[in-house]
Residue, then its C-alpha position, 0 to 999 in steps of 0.5 A: m499500499s503506498a503512502p497517502t497522498q496529499n489530496s486523498r480524502v478520507d471520511l473521517p469526523q473532525g477532532f481527534s479521529r482526523g488528527l490521528y489520521e493526519d498524524g499517521k500521514a505525515l508519519l508514513r509520508d516522512c518515513c517513505a521520503n527518508g527511506r528509513q527503516p522504522i522501529r516499532g516501540r520507540a516513543s518518539s514514533v507515537p503522534e501527540t495526538f495519540r498521546q493526548l488520547r491516552t489522557l482522556r481514557d478516564r473520561p466517561g465514554v472515552r476509552a479508546v487508548r491506554s494511559r500506559p502500555h501493559e507491564r512486559s512482566s509482573l516483576p519490579a523494575g531491575s529484578e528481571s535477572s533475579p536468581q530465584l526466578t530462573s528455575h524455568r528452562p525457556v522453550i519455544l515452538a513454531h509452525g509453518g501450517a498443516g496440510s498435504r504438502q511437504v515442508t520444503p528446504a527453504q521452509s525448513t531453514c526458515l523455521a529453524d532460524a526463526l526458532a533460534t532467534g526466538h530462543g535467543i531472546l529467552a536465553q538473554g532473559g526477554s519474555a515469552l511475549a517478545a520471542v513469539e512476536c519475533t519468531i512470527g515476524l520472521l516467518e511473516q517476512s519470509g514470504l515462504f508461508n501464508a502470512g505477511r508477505g506471503a499472504n493469500r488473496q481473497l476473491d477480489g484480489v486483496q491480501r487481508m491478514d489476521a493475527a493474535i498474541m496472548e500472555g498467560a500471566h495476566l491473560k492480556a491479549g491483542a488481535v487484528a482482522s482483515i488488515e491490509g497493507i502491513l508486513h507484520p500483523i503480529t506486531v499490530a496485534r501486540l500494539v492492540m494489546e499494549e496500546t489500547d483497552h481492546v482485544l480485537l481491531v478489524g478492517p480499515f480501522a485496524g489499518r488506521f491504527a497501525r499507521h500511528f506507529t512506524l511499522d514496516r510496510h511493503r508496497s505489494i501487500g494489500a495491492p489488489r489484483s484482477l482475478s478472473y472467474d477461470r483463474i479463481l477455479a484454477k486456483q481452487k483446483r491447485a489448492k485441493g489438498e494443499r497446506h494451510g500455511t498459517v504461522g505461529a509460535v508459543a513460548l515459555d520464558r525463564f520467569g514461568t510465563v507462557a505466551a502464544g501467537a499466530s498470523t495468517g492470510g486465510v485460506e484460498s479463494m475465500l469471500p472478502g471479509r472472511v475472518g478465520d480462527t486466528p484472530l479469535i482468542g480461544s480459538g486459534v491462540y490461547a495462553d494461561n500460565r495455570s494451564g498452558a499455551v496453544s497456537m493452532t493452524g488449519i481450517g478455521e471454521g472448524i477450529i472456531r466451532l469447537v474453540i480448540a485452543k481453550s479446550i485444550c488448555d482446559r484439559l491441560a488444567m485438568g491434569n492431561s499431558p500436552t500430548v493427550a490434551a491435543r489428541q482428544m480435541l483433534r480427534m473430536l475435531v475429525s469426528r464431530i465435523r470432519g475438520s482439519a488442523g494442527a496444534l502447538v501445545l505447551s505446558p507451564d512446566g515445559r512439556f510440549a506436543i506438536r500434533h496434527v490430523t493432516p498428512h503434514m505440518a511444518a513445525g519444530w521446537w528448541n530448548g536451547t540444546g543442539r540445534p532447533n528440531v524442524r520436521g514436516k510430520f509428527p506422530 
């Protein structure tokens, strides 16, 4: 998506809404003009109007933006390296989708690199949330999976993406659906969690929200392409039995906090506006320090109907192992509605499972020993 032009018109009310948009246009225009690579999270990147909105959050009827970001952990400042809190061994899992296609060498290498980067964050004392965001961000950027740069297009030729992220200490979560023109939807999902009182933003308004932070963009993402009827039929024929390339990750940090996230471009040849399980907390992702973390992939409609991520966590809370909890819900998915899915499951004590009811699932894990373990099929 190109930068807004000086003469572009957007139907917004006067006041703060228009101020937010105009500030976003200026930031994006400056970014494109200077050719710099923006970095998320710098305080200077937040427009003044956006900061003013934060001061209004306690007024009746106005709760658009948080007065401050969520805390990165429940620890006091400066205590992140306390020796008594290092008993948990960090571990991270990631997936690149489940389906009938075998994982390619390029995808396997990309997953291994993403796992190594994510675990590096954990090994240095970083949060599970940061590790999950970074790992998924690398998969989005690669263009090898159905997320970010490689996202599927809907029937009108537009890439509309979904993403969600959740941490288990305080059950905080953020998500976006049908967002266009953003290279890293997972980062926007985290911003929704940390910078607003909301959980889910959708459509053009999610995109406008993202413009107020210096996020990486790519000109090909969101640009519509013409899709003829014959071309759509040909794509549907080729897509039969192919993988469903949602990307996701779950992690456990040294403080015992779990986190989960996922990002997707949806299924092939979907109706414009279709939203799957990924941005729906409890369906595509869930994280709770009292039970565990789950990230799903597959046909979202079935995952939504059984609220699988939360259901797996509920079974973990009842004492089931990650393998048993995942197997129970995936069997139910097949027997009840003939669904198709795969799951990453991680318990707070570090046990984990990768399960799927598809022929293949591109996924892997690493706990810091040896090399990242990436496979295309799991028992």
